[in-house]
C-alpha positions in Angstrom: -25.7 -9.5 -34.5 -23.8 -7.7 -37.2 -20.9 -5.7 -35.8 -19.7 -2.7 -37.8 -16.5 -2.1 -35.7 -15.1 -3.7 -32.6 -13.0 -1.9 -30.0 -10.6 -3.8 -27.8 -9.0 -2.1 -24.7 -5.6 -3.7 -24.1 -3.2 -5.5 -26.4 -2.0 -8.2 -23.9 -2.6 -11.9 -24.1 -6.4 -11.6 -23.7 -6.8 -8.4 -25.7 -4.9 -9.5 -28.8 -6.6 -12.8 -28.7 -10.0 -11.2 -28.7 -8.9 -8.9 -31.5 -7.7 -11.9 -33.5 -10.9 -14.0 -33.3 -13.2 -11.1 -34.3 -10.8 -10.0 -37.1 -10.9 -13.6 -38.4 -14.6 -13.1 -38.9 -13.9 -10.1 -41.0 -14.9 -7.6 -38.3 -12.8 -4.4 -38.4 -11.0 -4.0 -35.0 -9.5 -1.1 -33.2 -7.1 -2.2 -30.5 -5.9 0.4 -28.0 -3.2 0.3 -25.4 -1.1 2.8 -23.5 2.1 2.4 -25.5 3.3 1.6 -29.0 5.5 -1.1 -27.6 2.5 -2.9 -26.1 0.6 -2.6 -29.4 3.6 -3.9 -31.4 3.9 -6.9 -29.1 0.2 -7.6 -29.4 0.3 -7.5 -33.2 3.4 -9.8 -33.1 1.5 -12.3 -31.0 -1.5 -12.2 -33.5 0.9 -12.7 -36.4 2.6 -15.7 -34.7 -0.7 -17.2 -33.9 -1.8 -16.9 -37.6 1.6 -18.4 -38.7 0.9 -21.5 -36.6 -2.6 -21.8 -38.1 -1.1 -21.5 -41.7 1.5 -24.1 -40.9 -1.2 -26.4 -39.7 -3.3 -25.7 -42.8 -6.1 -24.3 -40.8 -5.7 -20.9 -42.4 -4.4 -19.7 -45.8 -1.8 -17.1 -46.3 -4.5 -14.9 -47.9 -6.8 -15.3 -44.9 -3.9 -14.3 -42.6 -3.3 -11.1 -44.6 -7.0 -10.2 -44.5 -7.1 -10.8 -40.7 -4.1 -8.6 -40.0 -5.5 -5.9 -42.3 -8.7 -5.9 -40.2 -6.7 -4.9 -37.0 -5.9 -1.2 -36.5 -4.1 0.1 -33.4 -3.9 3.4 -31.4 -2.7 4.7 -28.1 -5.6 7.2 -28.0 -9.0 6.0 -26.5 -10.7 8.5 -28.8 -10.1 5.9 -31.6 -13.2 4.1 -30.2 -15.4 7.0 -31.4 -16.9 4.9 -34.2 -17.1 1.5 -32.5 -20.5 -0.1 -31.9 -19.2 -2.8 -29.6 -16.2 -2.5 -27.2 -14.5 -5.2 -25.1 -12.2 -4.2 -22.2 -9.3 -6.6 -21.5 -7.1 -4.5 -19.2 -5.3 -5.7 -16.1 -7.5 -7.3 -13.4 -7.7 -4.1 -11.2 -11.0 -2.6 -10.1 -9.9 1.0 -10.0 -8.3 0.8 -13.5 -11.4 -0.8 -15.0 -13.7 1.8 -13.4 -11.5 4.6 -14.9 -11.6 2.9 -18.3 -15.3 2.5 -18.3 -15.8 6.2 -17.4 -13.6 7.1 -20.4 -15.4 4.7 -22.7 -18.8 6.1 -21.6 -17.7 9.6 -22.6 -16.1 8.6 -25.9 -18.2 5.8 -27.4 -21.4 6.5 -29.4 -24.6 6.4 -27.4 -25.8 3.0 -28.6 -22.4 1.3 -28.2 -22.3 -1.8 -26.0 -19.5 -1.9 -23.4 -18.3 -5.3 -22.3 -15.6 -6.3 -19.8 -13.4 -9.4 -20.0 -12.9 -9.3 -16.2 -12.4 -12.8 -14.8 -13.8 -12.0 -11.3 -14.8 -8.4 -10.7 -18.5 -7.3 -10.3 -20.2 -6.4 -13.5 -22.7 -4.4 -11.6 -20.0 -2.3 -10.0 -18.3 -1.7 -13.4 -21.6 -0.8 -15.1 -22.3 1.6 -12.3 -19.4 3.7 -13.4 -21.2 4.6 -16.6 -24.3 6.5 -17.6 -25.4 3.5 -19.7 -25.4 0.6 -17.2 -28.1 -1.3 -19.2 -25.6 -1.5 -22.1 -22.8 -3.1 -20.0 -22.1 -6.8 -19.6 -19.4 -9.4 -18.8 -17.9 -11.2 -21.7 -15.2 -13.4 -20.2 -13.1 -15.2 -22.8 -10.8 -18.1 -21.8 -7.0 -18.1 -22.5 -5.7 -18.6 -25.2 -8.7 -17.0 -26.8 -8.2 -18.3 -30.4 -8.2 -21.9 -29.1 -10.6 -22.0 -26.1 -14.3 -22.2 -27.1 -15.9 -21.1 -23.8 -17.1 -17.5 -23.1 -18.8 -16.8 -19.8 -21.6 -14.3 -20.2 -22.3 -12.3 -17.0 -25.3 -10.1 -16.6 -25.0 -7.1 -14.2 -28.0 -6.1 -12.1 -28.7 -3.3 -14.7 -27.9 -5.2 -17.9 -30.8 -5.2 -20.3 -32.1 -8.4 -22.1 -31.3 -6.7 -25.4 -27.7 -6.1 -24.5 -27.2 -9.6 -23.1 -28.8 -11.2 -26.2 -26.4 -9.2 -28.4 -23.4 -10.3 -26.4 -24.6 -13.9 -26.8 -25.1 -13.5 -30.5 -21.6 -11.9 -30.9 -20.1 -14.9 -29.0 -21.9 -17.4 -31.1 -20.9 -15.6 -34.3 -17.3 -16.5 -33.4 -18.2 -20.2 -33.2 -17.8 -20.1 -29.4 -20.0 -21.5 -26.7 -21.8 -19.0 -24.4 -22.5 -20.0 -20.8 -24.4 -17.7 -18.5 -23.2 -17.2 -15.0 -24.3 -15.1 -12.0 -22.6 -11.8 -11.1 -20.8 -13.3 -8.1 -17.0 -13.1 -7.4 -15.1 -15.4 -9.8 -18.2 -16.2 -11.8 -18.1 -20.0 -12.7 -14.7 -21.0 -13.9 -12.5 -19.0 -11.6 -14.8 -19.6 -8.6 -13.7 -23.3 -9.0 -10.3 -23.1 -10.7 -8.5 -20.5 -8.6 -9.1 -22.1 -5.2 -7.6 -25.3 -6.7 -4.5 -23.4 -7.9 -4.3 -21.7 -4.5 -4.4 -25.1 -2.7 -1.6 -26.3 -5.0 0.5 -23.3 -3.9 -0.4 -24.2 -0.3 0.8 -27.8 -0.9 4.2 -26.3 -2.0 4.2 -23.8 0.8 3.6 -26.5 3.4 6.3 -28.8 2.0 3.8 -31.6 0.9 5.6 -31.9 -2.4 7.8 -30.1 -4.9 6.6 -28.2 -7.9 7.1 -30.9 -10.4 5.6 -33.6 -8.1 2.4 -31.5 -7.5 1.9 -30.9 -11.2 2.6 -34.5 -12.2 0.3 -35.8 -9.5 -2.6 -33.6 -10.6 -2.0 -34.4 -14.3 -1.8 -38.1 -13.8 -4.3 -38.4 -11.0 -7.1 -36.2 -12.4 -6.3 -36.3 -16.1 -5.7 -32.6 -16.4 -3.8 -31.4 -19.5 -1.4 -29.3 -17.3 -0.6 -29.1 -13.7 -2.0 -26.3 -11.5 1.3 -24.6 -11.0 2.1 -24.7 -14.7 -1.3 -23.3 -15.3 -0.8 -20.5 -12.7 2.4 -19.5 -14.5 0.6 -19.5 -17.8 -2.3 -17.3 -16.4 0.1 -15.0 -14.5 0.6 -15.2 -10.7 -0.5 -11.5 -10.4 -3.8 -12.3 -12.1 -4.3 -15.4 -9.8 -3.6 -13.3 -6.7 -6.0 -10.6 -7.9 -8.8 -13.1 -8.4 -8.2 -14.8 -5.0 -8.3 -11.4 -3.4 -11.7 -10.7 -5.1 -13.0 -14.0 -3.9 -11.7 -13.5 -0.4 -13.0 -9.9 -0.1 -16.3 -10.6 -1.9 -17.3 -13.8 -0.2 -15.6 -13.3 3.2 -14.6 -16.9 3.7 -11.2 -17.9 4.9 -11.0 -20.8 2.4 -10.3 -18.1 -0.3 -7.4 -16.6 1.6 -4.5 -16.3 -0.9 -1.5 -18.5 0.0 1.3 -16.4 1.5 3.8 -18.0 -0.9 1.6 -16.7 -3.9 1.7 -13.2 -2.4 5.5 -13.4 -2.0 6.1 -14.5 -5.5 4.1 -11.6 -6.9 5.9 -9.2 -4.6 9.2 -10.6 -6.0 8.0 -9.9 -9.5 7.9 -13.7 -10.3 4.7 -13.6 -12.3 5.1 -16.7 -14.4 5.8 -17.0 -18.1 5.4 -13.3 -18.9 8.2 -12.3 -16.5 10.4 -15.3 -17.2 10.1 -16.7 -13.6 7.2 -18.1 -11.6 7.0 -21.6 -10.1 9.2 -22.6 -13.0 12.2 -20.7 -14.5 11.6 -19.7 -18.2 14.9 -17.9 -18.7 14.9 -14.6 -20.4 11.5 -12.9 -21.0 10.5 -13.1 -24.6 
């Protein structure tokens, strides 16, 4: 499909990545967050990502400038008033997402498609917060967005074929691979990944091994590029806990119960790389 203008809700690690990949395809992007500081940080992340690509000769300096020029920012949701496709990438919190989609429904043009990058929350429930549920779908990018090729496409109960096909086309226009999953807690990737991470936290909690040993064992024993506790720090422990809670509440099985140690780390504000401390200590927050 041909996008006239993309809206992105949130300038965090997922939001700025989504903005970057669309802007790289010469799509004008409006990225909105609640503070100028968050927007500045998001733009700085995009700039650093582009600088790495230039250094690796995968992007020219001119292409970088064009990409950055394609990204506009605002702290006002009304800036989405001329967008024909919007992707929400806010914190993994149901109440927040429902509030955002109610706002988007009021602000966005009648034909605008509304997508959520949620990694676990019901698309059907999010769509139900709008007056256009047929135009709502899940578009779950993987982190880091500019590098990872997978996008999970999730159809809510109300999502129309037309909407879902447009989401697929938008995904494929980015050179990414679209995989359809059912609207069940965690979808595909996190239904499998998060219980593995949670079990690694249990291994630490129960004293089976130390952090480094757990990660080394999983890297060397299963040929994973990074250990599960390193990955949890990268994702954000608050996000991991939120997804485990969705799995536990939505599926009602004790095997999805979040490890008490994971809960305690989040309560302590030890959220991983973004806070400077998680299962590993990263020093001062950058």
